[in-house]
C-alpha positions as CSV (number, residue, x, y, z in Angstrom):
1,M,38.0,-88.4,-0.6
2,Q,36.5,-86.5,-3.5
3,Q,39.3,-83.9,-2.7
4,A,42.3,-86.5,-2.9
5,A,40.9,-88.0,-6.0
6,K,40.9,-85.1,-8.1
7,A,44.5,-84.3,-6.7
8,Q,45.7,-87.8,-7.6
9,P,43.3,-89.5,-10.2
10,G,43.0,-93.4,-9.8
11,L,44.5,-92.8,-6.0
12,I,40.7,-93.9,-4.6
13,A,38.5,-96.6,-6.5
14,Q,35.0,-95.1,-7.5
15,Q,33.5,-97.4,-6.2
16,E,34.6,-96.7,-2.9
17,L,33.6,-93.5,-3.3
18,D,30.3,-94.0,-4.5
19,D,29.6,-95.9,-1.2
20,V,30.8,-93.1,0.7
21,Q,28.8,-90.8,-0.9
22,S,25.6,-93.0,-0.7
23,K,26.2,-93.7,3.2
24,D,26.3,-89.5,3.5
25,L,22.6,-89.0,1.5
26,S,21.7,-91.6,3.9
27,A,22.7,-90.0,7.1
28,S,21.7,-86.8,5.6
29,A,18.2,-88.5,5.2
30,Q,18.3,-89.9,8.6
31,V,19.0,-86.2,10.3
32,D,16.3,-84.7,8.4
33,A,13.9,-87.8,9.3
34,A,14.7,-87.4,12.8
35,K,14.4,-83.6,13.0
36,A,10.5,-84.4,11.4
37,A,10.0,-86.8,14.5
38,L,11.0,-84.3,16.5
39,S,8.4,-81.7,15.3
40,A,5.9,-84.2,15.3
41,A,6.8,-84.7,18.9
42,Q,6.7,-81.4,19.9
43,G,3.4,-80.8,18.4
44,A,1.5,-83.7,20.0
45,S,3.3,-82.5,23.2
46,R,1.8,-79.3,22.4
47,V,-1.3,-80.7,22.1
48,A,-1.4,-83.1,25.1
49,Q,-0.4,-79.6,27.1
50,A,-3.6,-78.1,25.7
51,D,-5.7,-81.2,26.6
52,N,-4.1,-81.5,30.1
53,E,-4.9,-77.9,30.6
54,R,-8.6,-77.9,29.3
55,V,-8.9,-81.4,31.7
56,G,-8.1,-79.3,34.3
57,A,-10.4,-76.4,33.5
58,I,-13.2,-78.7,33.5
59,A,-11.9,-80.1,36.9
60,G,-11.9,-76.2,38.4
61,Y,-15.8,-76.7,37.9
62,A,-16.2,-79.2,40.5
63,N,-15.6,-75.9,42.7
64,V,-18.3,-73.7,42.4
65,I,-17.4,-70.5,44.2
66,A,-19.7,-68.0,44.9
67,P,-18.7,-64.4,43.9
68,L,-20.7,-63.0,47.6
69,D,-20.4,-63.6,50.8
70,G,-23.8,-65.2,51.4
71,V,-26.7,-67.8,53.3
72,I,-27.7,-70.8,50.7
73,T,-31.7,-70.6,50.6
74,W,-32.5,-72.9,48.1
75,R,-30.8,-76.0,46.7
76,Y,-31.9,-77.1,43.0
77,A,-29.8,-80.6,42.5
78,D,-28.8,-83.1,44.6
79,T,-25.7,-85.2,44.4
80,G,-25.4,-87.2,41.3
81,A,-27.3,-85.0,39.3
82,L,-26.2,-84.0,35.4
83,I,-26.1,-80.6,35.4
84,Q,-26.1,-78.6,32.0
85,S,-23.5,-75.9,31.3
86,G,-24.2,-72.2,31.4
87,R,-22.3,-71.4,28.5
88,D,-24.1,-68.0,28.4
89,S,-27.0,-66.0,29.3
90,N,-29.2,-67.5,26.7
91,D,-29.0,-70.5,27.9
92,Q,-31.6,-71.8,30.3
93,A,-29.2,-74.0,32.2
94,L,-31.1,-74.8,36.1
95,P,-28.8,-73.4,38.9
96,I,-27.3,-75.6,41.2
97,V,-28.1,-73.5,44.7
98,K,-29.7,-69.8,45.6
99,I,-27.7,-67.5,47.3
100,S,-28.8,-64.7,49.4
101,E,-26.7,-61.9,50.9
102,S,-28.5,-62.0,54.0
103,G,-25.8,-59.4,55.7
104,L,-27.1,-56.4,53.5
105,L,-31.0,-56.3,52.6
106,R,-32.6,-54.6,50.4
107,L,-35.6,-52.6,51.0
108,R,-38.5,-51.5,48.3
109,I,-40.8,-48.8,49.3
110,P,-43.1,-47.3,47.4
111,V,-43.0,-43.8,47.8
112,P,-46.6,-41.7,47.6
113,E,-46.3,-39.1,44.6
114,G,-46.6,-36.2,46.9
115,A,-43.3,-37.3,48.5
116,V,-41.3,-37.6,45.7
117,R,-39.2,-34.7,45.9
118,Y,-38.8,-35.1,49.5
119,V,-36.5,-38.3,48.5
120,K,-32.7,-38.2,48.2
121,I,-30.0,-40.7,48.1
122,G,-28.0,-41.1,51.0
123,D,-31.3,-40.0,53.5
124,E,-31.7,-42.7,56.3
125,L,-34.9,-43.9,57.4
126,R,-36.6,-45.9,60.1
127,V,-37.6,-49.8,59.5
128,R,-39.8,-51.0,61.5
129,V,-40.0,-55.5,61.7
130,D,-43.2,-56.0,63.2
131,A,-42.2,-59.7,63.2
132,L,-39.4,-59.6,64.9
133,D,-40.7,-56.2,67.0
134,R,-37.7,-54.3,66.5
135,S,-36.4,-51.3,64.5
136,F,-33.6,-51.1,62.1
137,T,-32.0,-47.8,60.7
138,G,-31.7,-48.1,56.3
139,K,-30.3,-45.6,53.9
140,I,-31.7,-44.7,50.3
141,V,-29.4,-45.9,48.3
142,R,-31.6,-45.8,44.8
143,F,-35.2,-44.8,43.4
144,T,-36.8,-45.0,39.9
145,R,-37.3,-41.3,39.1
146,N,-40.4,-42.9,37.7
147,V,-44.4,-42.7,39.2
148,N,-46.3,-45.8,39.0
149,F,-49.1,-44.9,36.6
150,E,-51.5,-47.1,38.4
151,T,-50.4,-46.9,41.9
152,R,-48.8,-43.5,41.7
153,T,-46.1,-44.6,43.9
154,M,-42.2,-44.0,43.1
155,E,-40.3,-47.8,43.8
156,T,-37.2,-46.7,46.7
157,E,-34.7,-48.8,47.2
158,A,-32.9,-48.7,51.1
159,D,-30.0,-50.8,52.3
160,V,-30.6,-52.4,55.7
161,P,-27.7,-53.7,57.9
162,N,-28.6,-57.3,58.6
163,K,-25.1,-58.0,60.8
164,D,-26.5,-60.0,63.2
165,L,-28.9,-62.1,60.5
166,A,-31.8,-61.1,62.2
167,I,-34.2,-60.1,59.6
168,D,-35.0,-63.3,56.9
169,P,-35.5,-62.0,53.1
170,G,-39.1,-61.4,52.3
171,M,-40.4,-60.0,55.8
172,Y,-42.9,-57.1,55.7
173,A,-41.7,-53.8,57.4
174,N,-43.0,-50.7,57.8
175,T,-40.8,-47.6,57.3
176,Q,-40.8,-44.1,58.5
177,L,-38.9,-41.2,56.1
178,Q,-38.4,-37.8,57.3
179,L,-39.9,-35.7,54.1
180,G,-38.9,-32.4,55.9
181,H,-37.4,-30.7,58.9
182,V,-37.0,-27.7,60.3
183,D,-35.7,-26.3,64.4
184,H,-36.2,-23.2,65.9
185,V,-39.0,-21.5,63.6
186,L,-42.0,-19.6,64.2
187,T,-45.1,-21.7,64.0
188,I,-48.9,-21.2,64.7
189,P,-51.4,-23.9,64.6
190,V,-52.7,-24.9,61.4
191,E,-56.5,-23.6,62.8
192,A,-55.2,-20.1,62.5
193,L,-54.4,-20.3,58.7
194,V,-56.9,-19.3,56.4
195,L,-56.5,-19.6,52.9
196,R,-57.7,-16.6,50.3
197,G,-57.4,-17.7,47.1
198,D,-53.6,-19.3,46.5
199,K,-52.5,-17.4,49.3
200,H,-52.8,-17.3,53.3
201,T,-54.0,-14.9,55.8
202,V,-54.2,-15.0,60.1
203,Y,-56.0,-12.6,62.2
204,V,-54.0,-11.1,64.4
205,L,-54.7,-8.9,67.7
206,D,-52.7,-5.7,68.5
207,A,-51.7,-4.4,71.5
208,A,-55.3,-2.9,72.1
209,N,-56.9,-6.3,71.4
210,H,-57.9,-5.6,68.0
211,V,-58.2,-7.9,65.0
212,H,-56.2,-7.2,61.8
213,E,-56.2,-9.6,59.0
214,R,-52.6,-10.2,57.6
215,A,-50.9,-12.3,54.5
216,V,-48.3,-14.7,56.0
217,R,-45.9,-16.7,53.9
218,V,-46.0,-20.4,55.4
219,G,-43.4,-22.7,55.1
220,L,-43.6,-26.4,56.5
221,E,-47.3,-27.1,57.5
222,G,-48.0,-30.7,59.9
223,S,-50.7,-32.0,61.3
224,K,-50.8,-29.4,64.2
225,L,-48.3,-26.4,63.6
226,A,-47.5,-24.6,60.5
227,E,-44.1,-22.9,60.0
228,I,-44.6,-18.8,59.1
229,K,-41.6,-17.6,57.1
230,S,-43.0,-13.9,57.2
231,G,-45.9,-11.9,58.1
232,L,-45.6,-12.3,61.6
233,N,-43.3,-11.7,64.7
234,Q,-42.5,-13.6,67.8
235,G,-44.7,-12.9,70.6
236,E,-47.7,-11.8,68.7
237,H,-51.3,-13.3,68.9
238,V,-53.8,-15.0,66.5
239,I,-57.4,-16.5,65.9
240,V,-57.6,-19.8,66.4
241,G,-61.0,-20.8,64.4
242,G,-64.4,-18.9,63.7
243,Q,-62.5,-16.3,62.2
244,E,-65.4,-15.5,59.6
245,K,-66.8,-14.3,63.1
246,Y,-65.0,-11.4,63.3
247,Q,-64.3,-8.2,61.6
248,E,-61.2,-6.0,60.6
249,G,-60.7,-3.6,63.5
250,E,-63.1,-5.3,65.8
251,L,-62.2,-5.7,69.4
252,V,-62.1,-8.9,71.3
253,H,-61.4,-10.1,74.7
254,P,-59.1,-13.3,74.0
255,V,-58.4,-16.0,76.0
256,F,-55.0,-17.4,75.7
257,T,-54.5,-21.2,75.2
258,A,-51.3,-22.9,74.9
259,T,-50.1,-24.6,71.8
260,P,-47.4,-27.6,71.3
261,V,-43.9,-26.9,70.9
262,S,-43.3,-29.6,68.4
263,D,-45.1,-31.5,65.4
264,L,-44.8,-34.8,64.1
265,T,-47.2,-35.9,61.0
266,R,-47.2,-39.4,59.5
267,A,-48.7,-40.5,56.4
268,P,-52.7,-41.9,56.4
269,N,-52.7,-45.6,57.8
270,S,-48.9,-45.1,58.8
271,M,-48.3,-48.5,60.5
272,I,-45.3,-46.8,62.2
273,D,-45.5,-46.2,66.2
274,L,-44.6,-42.5,66.4
275,H,-44.4,-42.2,70.2
276,D,-41.5,-42.2,72.2
277,G,-40.6,-44.2,75.4
278,H,-42.4,-42.6,77.4
279,G,-45.8,-42.7,76.1
280,G,-45.6,-39.1,74.4
281,E,-45.7,-38.4,71.1
282,Q,-43.0,-37.2,69.2
């Protein structure tokens, strides 16, 4: 209309032009107001969506999912109790329940200082639970590498499978850990060894039954037998006990006795039964 009024002055009244321009400005203002209302509605929608997600997250805490499979061993809260939320590890929030992973139990063993050097990750050990009259097999999974100053023991942990849930957590157990083992080696009775300073010697008989003192190198030493790594040959005879009564080169008339073919040593005051099913010692 403005273009037509400029092309032909006086064709359109000024009042009419002013009315049309006023309506145009009013419509533009209404569009701006509608855009502002739309933006506000979108903001309110985002707030409502965030609030919905917050409420959904809170509702999710109604279902507590354990991080492991186990058995509830203690309940700290009853139905209707108000539970404080644990926002971080510093909160002294009361737990709801205590869960025990009873399918795999952890056994803590105080290993004496003298046996620490034999302990290795992955070693198997025998576990005897007297309350159940049963034995289980465990495996060493970790140890502290630190000997307690007061007890002179190193705390060692072993995992014990408990698939049938026969063992209840907290039960006492006795363990048998193999510290050293050799097969098919030359052995002599420990009574045949004579300590000379820091070296071991034995009294050996030659083919003519004359006594000779000989140095030997000892390996594993049990309660009855000692492993001889060098210094003796298979089939040679040694004197057992009372070696101080014999002289080098002395002629003797030996009385031969049989010696055990195997030996198993257990720690003093051990509670593990080291006898096999036939009543003989292993």
